[in-house]
HTML snippet that shows the backbone in 3Dmol.js (N, CA, C, O; Angstrom):
<script src="https://3Dmol.org/build/3Dmol-min.js"></script>
<div id="view" style="width:600px;height:400px;position:relative"></div>
<script>
const pdb = `
ATOM      1  N   MET A   1     129.886 -53.187  29.457  1.00  0.00           N
ATOM      2  CA  MET A   1     128.600 -53.099  28.803  1.00  0.00           C
ATOM      3  C   MET A   1     128.532 -54.170  27.721  1.00  0.00           C
ATOM      4  O   MET A   1     129.438 -54.237  26.891  1.00  0.00           O
ATOM      5  N   PRO A   2     127.488 -55.018  27.691  1.00  0.00           N
ATOM      6  CA  PRO A   2     127.412 -56.106  26.719  1.00  0.00           C
ATOM      7  C   PRO A   2     127.146 -55.580  25.315  1.00  0.00           C
ATOM      8  O   PRO A   2     126.502 -54.548  25.124  1.00  0.00           O
ATOM      9  N   SER A   3     127.651 -56.308  24.360  1.00  0.00           N
ATOM     10  CA  SER A   3     127.429 -55.911  22.968  1.00  0.00           C
ATOM     11  C   SER A   3     126.027 -56.303  22.538  1.00  0.00           C
ATOM     12  O   SER A   3     125.369 -57.094  23.213  1.00  0.00           O
ATOM     13  N   ALA A   4     125.566 -55.761  21.424  1.00  0.00           N
ATOM     14  CA  ALA A   4     124.238 -56.082  20.900  1.00  0.00           C
ATOM     15  C   ALA A   4     124.162 -57.555  20.520  1.00  0.00           C
ATOM     16  O   ALA A   4     123.123 -58.187  20.708  1.00  0.00           O
ATOM     17  N   ALA A   5     125.236 -58.105  19.993  1.00  0.00           N
ATOM     18  CA  ALA A   5     125.241 -59.519  19.607  1.00  0.00           C
ATOM     19  C   ALA A   5     125.054 -60.420  20.828  1.00  0.00           C
ATOM     20  O   ALA A   5     124.384 -61.448  20.739  1.00  0.00           O
ATOM     21  N   ALA A   6     125.627 -60.052  21.937  1.00  0.00           N
ATOM     22  CA  ALA A   6     125.482 -60.850  23.148  1.00  0.00           C
ATOM     23  C   ALA A   6     124.045 -60.832  23.643  1.00  0.00           C
ATOM     24  O   ALA A   6     123.561 -61.834  24.169  1.00  0.00           O
ATOM     25  N   ALA A   7     123.366 -59.722  23.484  1.00  0.00           N
ATOM     26  CA  ALA A   7     121.971 -59.627  23.915  1.00  0.00           C
ATOM     27  C   ALA A   7     121.090 -60.577  23.115  1.00  0.00           C
ATOM     28  O   ALA A   7     120.151 -61.149  23.668  1.00  0.00           O
ATOM     29  N   PHE A   8     121.364 -60.755  21.848  1.00  0.00           N
ATOM     30  CA  PHE A   8     120.547 -61.632  21.014  1.00  0.00           C
ATOM     31  C   PHE A   8     120.806 -63.106  21.273  1.00  0.00           C
ATOM     32  O   PHE A   8     119.979 -63.941  20.907  1.00  0.00           O
ATOM     33  N   ARG A   9     121.905 -63.445  21.880  1.00  0.00           N
ATOM     34  CA  ARG A   9     122.185 -64.852  22.171  1.00  0.00           C
ATOM     35  C   ARG A   9     121.335 -65.386  23.312  1.00  0.00           C
ATOM     36  O   ARG A   9     121.153 -66.598  23.427  1.00  0.00           O
ATOM     37  N   GLU A  10     120.814 -64.513  24.151  1.00  0.00           N
ATOM     38  CA  GLU A  10     120.026 -64.937  25.294  1.00  0.00           C
ATOM     39  C   GLU A  10     118.555 -65.014  24.898  1.00  0.00           C
ATOM     40  O   GLU A  10     117.811 -64.048  25.073  1.00  0.00           O
ATOM     41  N   THR A  11     118.135 -66.158  24.366  1.00  0.00           N
ATOM     42  CA  THR A  11     116.739 -66.367  24.007  1.00  0.00           C
ATOM     43  C   THR A  11     116.244 -67.643  24.649  1.00  0.00           C
ATOM     44  O   THR A  11     117.029 -68.547  24.936  1.00  0.00           O
ATOM     45  N   SER A  12     114.947 -67.719  24.876  1.00  0.00           N
ATOM     46  CA  SER A  12     114.401 -68.896  25.526  1.00  0.00           C
ATOM     47  C   SER A  12     113.533 -69.728  24.609  1.00  0.00           C
ATOM     48  O   SER A  12     113.332 -70.913  24.876  1.00  0.00           O
ATOM     49  N   ASN A  13     113.018 -69.162  23.552  1.00  0.00           N
ATOM     50  CA  ASN A  13     112.066 -69.856  22.702  1.00  0.00           C
ATOM     51  C   ASN A  13     112.643 -70.096  21.313  1.00  0.00           C
ATOM     52  O   ASN A  13     113.146 -69.177  20.667  1.00  0.00           O
ATOM     53  N   LYS A  14     112.564 -71.319  20.873  1.00  0.00           N
ATOM     54  CA  LYS A  14     112.982 -71.653  19.523  1.00  0.00           C
ATOM     55  C   LYS A  14     111.769 -71.461  18.622  1.00  0.00           C
ATOM     56  O   LYS A  14     110.796 -72.208  18.718  1.00  0.00           O
ATOM     57  N   LEU A  15     111.825 -70.472  17.758  1.00  0.00           N
ATOM     58  CA  LEU A  15     110.676 -70.124  16.939  1.00  0.00           C
ATOM     59  C   LEU A  15     110.811 -70.688  15.536  1.00  0.00           C
ATOM     60  O   LEU A  15     111.926 -70.877  15.050  1.00  0.00           O
ATOM     61  N   PRO A  16     109.678 -70.962  14.872  1.00  0.00           N
ATOM     62  CA  PRO A  16     109.709 -71.562  13.543  1.00  0.00           C
ATOM     63  C   PRO A  16     110.474 -70.738  12.513  1.00  0.00           C
ATOM     64  O   PRO A  16     111.093 -71.305  11.613  1.00  0.00           O
ATOM     65  N   HIS A  17     110.442 -69.423  12.627  1.00  0.00           N
ATOM     66  CA  HIS A  17     111.121 -68.597  11.631  1.00  0.00           C
ATOM     67  C   HIS A  17     112.618 -68.520  11.864  1.00  0.00           C
ATOM     68  O   HIS A  17     113.341 -67.955  11.043  1.00  0.00           O
ATOM     69  N   GLY A  18     113.093 -69.074  12.961  1.00  0.00           N
ATOM     70  CA  GLY A  18     114.524 -69.166  13.206  1.00  0.00           C
ATOM     71  C   GLY A  18     115.172 -67.913  13.756  1.00  0.00           C
ATOM     72  O   GLY A  18     116.374 -67.922  14.023  1.00  0.00           O
ATOM     73  N   LEU A  19     114.436 -66.851  13.934  1.00  0.00           N
ATOM     74  CA  LEU A  19     115.006 -65.629  14.467  1.00  0.00           C
ATOM     75  C   LEU A  19     114.845 -65.596  15.974  1.00  0.00           C
ATOM     76  O   LEU A  19     113.833 -66.069  16.492  1.00  0.00           O
ATOM     77  N   PRO A  20     115.814 -65.051  16.690  1.00  0.00           N
ATOM     78  CA  PRO A  20     115.697 -64.988  18.144  1.00  0.00           C
ATOM     79  C   PRO A  20     114.585 -64.043  18.561  1.00  0.00           C
ATOM     80  O   PRO A  20     114.333 -63.033  17.904  1.00  0.00           O
ATOM     81  N   GLU A  21     113.944 -64.367  19.621  1.00  0.00           N
ATOM     82  CA  GLU A  21     112.858 -63.546  20.158  1.00  0.00           C
ATOM     83  C   GLU A  21     113.169 -63.278  21.630  1.00  0.00           C
ATOM     84  O   GLU A  21     113.539 -64.201  22.356  1.00  0.00           O
ATOM     85  N   PRO A  22     113.027 -62.044  22.077  1.00  0.00           N
ATOM     86  CA  PRO A  22     113.327 -61.748  23.478  1.00  0.00           C
ATOM     87  C   PRO A  22     112.490 -62.593  24.430  1.00  0.00           C
ATOM     88  O   PRO A  22     111.343 -62.927  24.134  1.00  0.00           O
ATOM     89  N   ASN A  23     113.067 -62.933  25.563  1.00  0.00           N
ATOM     90  CA  ASN A  23     112.394 -63.768  26.560  1.00  0.00           C
ATOM     91  C   ASN A  23     111.044 -63.204  26.981  1.00  0.00           C
ATOM     92  O   ASN A  23     110.068 -63.946  27.099  1.00  0.00           O
ATOM     93  N   ASP A  24     110.985 -61.912  27.203  1.00  0.00           N
ATOM     94  CA  ASP A  24     109.770 -61.323  27.751  1.00  0.00           C
ATOM     95  C   ASP A  24     108.654 -61.181  26.730  1.00  0.00           C
ATOM     96  O   ASP A  24     107.493 -61.073  27.126  1.00  0.00           O
ATOM     97  N   SER A  25     108.944 -61.175  25.450  1.00  0.00           N
ATOM     98  CA  SER A  25     107.931 -60.990  24.423  1.00  0.00           C
ATOM     99  C   SER A  25     106.914 -62.130  24.428  1.00  0.00           C
ATOM    100  O   SER A  25     105.712 -61.881  24.521  1.00  0.00           O
ATOM    101  N   VAL A  26     107.373 -63.362  24.330  1.00  0.00           N
ATOM    102  CA  VAL A  26     106.482 -64.517  24.316  1.00  0.00           C
ATOM    103  C   VAL A  26     105.812 -64.672  25.679  1.00  0.00           C
ATOM    104  O   VAL A  26     104.633 -65.020  25.748  1.00  0.00           O
ATOM    105  N   ALA A  27     106.533 -64.425  26.746  1.00  0.00           N
ATOM    106  CA  ALA A  27     105.956 -64.513  28.081  1.00  0.00           C
ATOM    107  C   ALA A  27     104.838 -63.499  28.264  1.00  0.00           C
ATOM    108  O   ALA A  27     103.814 -63.801  28.877  1.00  0.00           O
ATOM    109  N   GLU A  28     105.030 -62.310  27.739  1.00  0.00           N
ATOM    110  CA  GLU A  28     104.000 -61.274  27.820  1.00  0.00           C
ATOM    111  C   GLU A  28     102.750 -61.692  27.040  1.00  0.00           C
ATOM    112  O   GLU A  28     101.628 -61.487  27.502  1.00  0.00           O
ATOM    113  N   MET A  29     102.950 -62.277  25.860  1.00  0.00           N
ATOM    114  CA  MET A  29     101.814 -62.741  25.071  1.00  0.00           C
ATOM    115  C   MET A  29     101.088 -63.891  25.767  1.00  0.00           C
ATOM    116  O   MET A  29      99.859 -63.962  25.729  1.00  0.00           O
ATOM    117  N   ARG A  30     101.839 -64.788  26.401  1.00  0.00           N
ATOM    118  CA  ARG A  30     101.211 -65.891  27.147  1.00  0.00           C
ATOM    119  C   ARG A  30     100.389 -65.361  28.317  1.00  0.00           C
ATOM    120  O   ARG A  30      99.309 -65.881  28.598  1.00  0.00           O
ATOM    121  N   ALA A  31     100.879 -64.350  28.991  1.00  0.00           N
ATOM    122  CA  ALA A  31     100.128 -63.743  30.091  1.00  0.00           C
ATOM    123  C   ALA A  31      98.852 -63.092  29.560  1.00  0.00           C
ATOM    124  O   ALA A  31      97.801 -63.174  30.195  1.00  0.00           O
ATOM    125  N   PHE A  32      98.942 -62.451  28.405  1.00  0.00           N
ATOM    126  CA  PHE A  32      97.766 -61.853  27.766  1.00  0.00           C
ATOM    127  C   PHE A  32      96.724 -62.934  27.469  1.00  0.00           C
ATOM    128  O   PHE A  32      95.536 -62.737  27.725  1.00  0.00           O
ATOM    129  N   LEU A  33      97.164 -64.067  26.934  1.00  0.00           N
ATOM    130  CA  LEU A  33      96.237 -65.159  26.628  1.00  0.00           C
ATOM    131  C   LEU A  33      95.623 -65.741  27.902  1.00  0.00           C
ATOM    132  O   LEU A  33      94.456 -66.132  27.905  1.00  0.00           O
ATOM    133  N   ALA A  34      96.387 -65.798  28.960  1.00  0.00           N
ATOM    134  CA  ALA A  34      95.857 -66.300  30.226  1.00  0.00           C
ATOM    135  C   ALA A  34      94.752 -65.387  30.751  1.00  0.00           C
ATOM    136  O   ALA A  34      93.786 -65.855  31.353  1.00  0.00           O
ATOM    137  N   ARG A  35      94.900 -64.087  30.520  1.00  0.00           N
ATOM    138  CA  ARG A  35      93.876 -63.138  30.964  1.00  0.00           C
ATOM    139  C   ARG A  35      92.633 -63.180  30.079  1.00  0.00           C
ATOM    140  O   ARG A  35      91.512 -63.082  30.580  1.00  0.00           O
ATOM    141  N   THR A  36      92.823 -63.326  28.756  1.00  0.00           N
ATOM    142  CA  THR A  36      91.695 -63.272  27.826  1.00  0.00           C
ATOM    143  C   THR A  36      90.995 -64.615  27.663  1.00  0.00           C
ATOM    144  O   THR A  36      89.822 -64.656  27.291  1.00  0.00           O
ATOM    145  N   ARG A  37      91.696 -65.712  27.935  1.00  0.00           N
ATOM    146  CA  ARG A  37      91.149 -67.067  27.890  1.00  0.00           C
ATOM    147  C   ARG A  37      90.407 -67.382  26.588  1.00  0.00           C
ATOM    148  O   ARG A  37      89.197 -67.611  26.606  1.00  0.00           O
ATOM    149  N   PRO A  38      91.121 -67.396  25.464  1.00  0.00           N
ATOM    150  CA  PRO A  38      90.474 -67.728  24.189  1.00  0.00           C
ATOM    151  C   PRO A  38      89.972 -69.169  24.189  1.00  0.00           C
ATOM    152  O   PRO A  38      90.499 -70.016  24.911  1.00  0.00           O
ATOM    153  N   GLN A  39      88.956 -69.442  23.379  1.00  0.00           N
ATOM    154  CA  GLN A  39      88.328 -70.757  23.335  1.00  0.00           C
ATOM    155  C   GLN A  39      88.984 -71.713  22.348  1.00  0.00           C
ATOM    156  O   GLN A  39      88.725 -72.915  22.393  1.00  0.00           O
ATOM    157  N   SER A  40      89.836 -71.198  21.449  1.00  0.00           N
ATOM    158  CA  SER A  40      90.488 -72.056  20.455  1.00  0.00           C
ATOM    159  C   SER A  40      91.834 -71.450  20.064  1.00  0.00           C
ATOM    160  O   SER A  40      92.079 -70.267  20.296  1.00  0.00           O
ATOM    161  N   PRO A  41      92.704 -72.267  19.469  1.00  0.00           N
ATOM    162  CA  PRO A  41      93.983 -71.727  18.993  1.00  0.00           C
ATOM    163  C   PRO A  41      93.803 -70.635  17.937  1.00  0.00           C
ATOM    164  O   PRO A  41      94.559 -69.663  17.918  1.00  0.00           O
ATOM    165  N   SER A  42      92.820 -70.786  17.070  1.00  0.00           N
ATOM    166  CA  SER A  42      92.624 -69.756  16.045  1.00  0.00           C
ATOM    167  C   SER A  42      92.169 -68.440  16.676  1.00  0.00           C
ATOM    168  O   SER A  42      92.580 -67.367  16.235  1.00  0.00           O
ATOM    169  N   GLU A  43      91.333 -68.517  17.690  1.00  0.00           N
ATOM    170  CA  GLU A  43      90.917 -67.303  18.394  1.00  0.00           C
ATOM    171  C   GLU A  43      92.119 -66.680  19.106  1.00  0.00           C
ATOM    172  O   GLU A  43      92.267 -65.458  19.117  1.00  0.00           O
ATOM    173  N   ALA A  44      92.964 -67.501  19.693  1.00  0.00           N
ATOM    174  CA  ALA A  44      94.162 -66.998  20.370  1.00  0.00           C
ATOM    175  C   ALA A  44      95.069 -66.258  19.394  1.00  0.00           C
ATOM    176  O   ALA A  44      95.579 -65.181  19.705  1.00  0.00           O
ATOM    177  N   LEU A  45      95.268 -66.837  18.215  1.00  0.00           N
ATOM    178  CA  LEU A  45      96.120 -66.173  17.218  1.00  0.00           C
ATOM    179  C   LEU A  45      95.502 -64.862  16.748  1.00  0.00           C
ATOM    180  O   LEU A  45      96.219 -63.882  16.542  1.00  0.00           O
ATOM    181  N   ARG A  46      94.189 -64.829  16.576  1.00  0.00           N
ATOM    182  CA  ARG A  46      93.519 -63.578  16.173  1.00  0.00           C
ATOM    183  C   ARG A  46      93.680 -62.513  17.246  1.00  0.00           C
ATOM    184  O   ARG A  46      93.968 -61.356  16.939  1.00  0.00           O
ATOM    185  N   LEU A  47      93.494 -62.898  18.504  1.00  0.00           N
ATOM    186  CA  LEU A  47      93.658 -61.940  19.602  1.00  0.00           C
ATOM    187  C   LEU A  47      95.087 -61.394  19.655  1.00  0.00           C
ATOM    188  O   LEU A  47      95.301 -60.196  19.839  1.00  0.00           O
ATOM    189  N   LEU A  48      96.056 -62.293  19.492  1.00  0.00           N
ATOM    190  CA  LEU A  48      97.462 -61.855  19.525  1.00  0.00           C
ATOM    191  C   LEU A  48      97.802 -60.960  18.342  1.00  0.00           C
ATOM    192  O   LEU A  48      98.562 -60.002  18.484  1.00  0.00           O
ATOM    193  N   ARG A  49      97.245 -61.267  17.182  1.00  0.00           N
ATOM    194  CA  ARG A  49      97.503 -60.422  16.003  1.00  0.00           C
ATOM    195  C   ARG A  49      96.976 -59.014  16.240  1.00  0.00           C
ATOM    196  O   ARG A  49      97.609 -58.034  15.847  1.00  0.00           O
ATOM    197  N   SER A  50      95.808 -58.915  16.887  1.00  0.00           N
ATOM    198  CA  SER A  50      95.237 -57.592  17.182  1.00  0.00           C
ATOM    199  C   SER A  50      96.023 -56.859  18.261  1.00  0.00           C
ATOM    200  O   SER A  50      96.285 -55.662  18.150  1.00  0.00           O
ATOM    201  N   ALA A  51      96.394 -57.590  19.302  1.00  0.00           N
ATOM    202  CA  ALA A  51      97.076 -56.968  20.441  1.00  0.00           C
ATOM    203  C   ALA A  51      98.555 -56.688  20.180  1.00  0.00           C
ATOM    204  O   ALA A  51      99.106 -55.725  20.713  1.00  0.00           O
ATOM    205  N   TYR A  52      99.205 -57.530  19.357  1.00  0.00           N
ATOM    206  CA  TYR A  52     100.640 -57.407  19.079  1.00  0.00           C
ATOM    207  C   TYR A  52     100.879 -57.435  17.570  1.00  0.00           C
ATOM    208  O   TYR A  52     101.461 -58.393  17.061  1.00  0.00           O
ATOM    209  N   PRO A  53     100.443 -56.408  16.850  1.00  0.00           N
ATOM    210  CA  PRO A  53     100.550 -56.432  15.382  1.00  0.00           C
ATOM    211  C   PRO A  53     101.983 -56.468  14.853  1.00  0.00           C
ATOM    212  O   PRO A  53     102.216 -56.935  13.738  1.00  0.00           O
ATOM    213  N   ASP A  54     102.938 -55.985  15.634  1.00  0.00           N
ATOM    214  CA  ASP A  54     104.329 -55.960  15.176  1.00  0.00           C
ATOM    215  C   ASP A  54     105.086 -57.239  15.500  1.00  0.00           C
ATOM    216  O   ASP A  54     106.207 -57.425  15.027  1.00  0.00           O
ATOM    217  N   ALA A  55     104.498 -58.121  16.297  1.00  0.00           N
ATOM    218  CA  ALA A  55     105.170 -59.372  16.657  1.00  0.00           C
ATOM    219  C   ALA A  55     105.155 -60.317  15.460  1.00  0.00           C
ATOM    220  O   ALA A  55     104.145 -60.407  14.762  1.00  0.00           O
ATOM    221  N   PRO A  56     106.249 -61.015  15.212  1.00  0.00           N
ATOM    222  CA  PRO A  56     106.269 -61.968  14.101  1.00  0.00           C
ATOM    223  C   PRO A  56     105.315 -63.139  14.367  1.00  0.00           C
ATOM    224  O   PRO A  56     105.052 -63.493  15.516  1.00  0.00           O
ATOM    225  N   LEU A  57     104.814 -63.719  13.298  1.00  0.00           N
ATOM    226  CA  LEU A  57     103.886 -64.842  13.420  1.00  0.00           C
ATOM    227  C   LEU A  57     104.481 -65.961  14.272  1.00  0.00           C
ATOM    228  O   LEU A  57     103.779 -66.556  15.090  1.00  0.00           O
ATOM    229  N   GLY A  58     105.746 -66.247  14.090  1.00  0.00           N
ATOM    230  CA  GLY A  58     106.387 -67.307  14.856  1.00  0.00           C
ATOM    231  C   GLY A  58     106.319 -67.078  16.355  1.00  0.00           C
ATOM    232  O   GLY A  58     106.162 -68.029  17.120  1.00  0.00           O
ATOM    233  N   ALA A  59     106.433 -65.832  16.781  1.00  0.00           N
ATOM    234  CA  ALA A  59     106.338 -65.515  18.206  1.00  0.00           C
ATOM    235  C   ALA A  59     104.915 -65.719  18.701  1.00  0.00           C
ATOM    236  O   ALA A  59     104.701 -66.225  19.803  1.00  0.00           O
ATOM    237  N   ARG A  60     103.943 -65.325  17.884  1.00  0.00           N
ATOM    238  CA  ARG A  60     102.542 -65.522  18.279  1.00  0.00           C
ATOM    239  C   ARG A  60     102.200 -67.005  18.344  1.00  0.00           C
ATOM    240  O   ARG A  60     101.481 -67.440  19.243  1.00  0.00           O
ATOM    241  N   VAL A  61     102.708 -67.774  17.402  1.00  0.00           N
ATOM    242  CA  VAL A  61     102.488 -69.242  17.402  1.00  0.00           C
ATOM    243  C   VAL A  61     103.126 -69.861  18.644  1.00  0.00           C
ATOM    244  O   VAL A  61     102.519 -70.714  19.291  1.00  0.00           O
ATOM    245  N   ALA A  62     104.334 -69.441  18.978  1.00  0.00           N
ATOM    246  CA  ALA A  62     105.014 -69.961  20.160  1.00  0.00           C
ATOM    247  C   ALA A  62     104.251 -69.605  21.435  1.00  0.00           C
ATOM    248  O   ALA A  62     104.172 -70.414  22.359  1.00  0.00           O
ATOM    249  N   ALA A  63     103.696 -68.408  21.483  1.00  0.00           N
ATOM    250  CA  ALA A  63     102.936 -67.993  22.660  1.00  0.00           C
ATOM    251  C   ALA A  63     101.690 -68.850  22.851  1.00  0.00           C
ATOM    252  O   ALA A  63     101.252 -69.079  23.978  1.00  0.00           O
ATOM    253  N   CYS A  64     101.124 -69.320  21.746  1.00  0.00           N
ATOM    254  CA  CYS A  64      99.941 -70.197  21.812  1.00  0.00           C
ATOM    255  C   CYS A  64     100.311 -71.629  22.156  1.00  0.00           C
ATOM    256  O   CYS A  64      99.437 -72.446  22.445  1.00  0.00           O
ATOM    257  N   GLY A  65     101.594 -71.936  22.126  1.00  0.00           N
ATOM    258  CA  GLY A  65     102.039 -73.303  22.404  1.00  0.00           C
ATOM    259  C   GLY A  65     101.918 -74.217  21.198  1.00  0.00           C
ATOM    260  O   GLY A  65     101.873 -75.438  21.350  1.00  0.00           O
ATOM    261  N   LEU A  66     101.865 -73.646  20.005  1.00  0.00           N
ATOM    262  CA  LEU A  66     101.695 -74.436  18.791  1.00  0.00           C
ATOM    263  C   LEU A  66     103.006 -74.691  18.051  1.00  0.00           C
ATOM    264  O   LEU A  66     103.021 -75.434  17.069  1.00  0.00           O
ATOM    265  N   ALA A  67     104.100 -74.090  18.502  1.00  0.00           N
ATOM    266  CA  ALA A  67     105.388 -74.236  17.802  1.00  0.00           C
ATOM    267  C   ALA A  67     105.968 -75.617  18.059  1.00  0.00           C
ATOM    268  O   ALA A  67     105.865 -76.155  19.162  1.00  0.00           O
ATOM    269  N   ARG A  68     106.577 -76.178  17.028  1.00  0.00           N
ATOM    270  CA  ARG A  68     107.265 -77.473  17.165  1.00  0.00           C
ATOM    271  C   ARG A  68     108.706 -77.231  17.502  1.00  0.00           C
ATOM    272  O   ARG A  68     109.296 -76.251  17.047  1.00  0.00           O
ATOM    273  N   ASP A  69     109.290 -78.110  18.295  1.00  0.00           N
ATOM    274  CA  ASP A  69     110.713 -77.994  18.649  1.00  0.00           C
ATOM    275  C   ASP A  69     111.579 -78.623  17.596  1.00  0.00           C
ATOM    276  O   ASP A  69     112.803 -78.621  17.722  1.00  0.00           O
TER     277      ASP A  69
END
`;
const viewer = $3Dmol.createViewer("view");
viewer.addModel(pdb, "pdb");
viewer.setStyle({}, {cartoon: {color: "spectrum"}});
viewer.zoomTo();
viewer.render();
</script>
């Protein structure tokens, strides 16, 4: 059985806040945006804030494709 630390090492997105984010979290938000089709990045962030209030800002920014590498 893998340890909790090993689970956190498997991340796909480098987020601005530096904390690991599960692979499926950002992917789920991207799928949500694909369904809702916001007209601007600010609208996308507002929609994500409403739909995923517990998600960190960095994850929402990454889901919008606004995060820098």
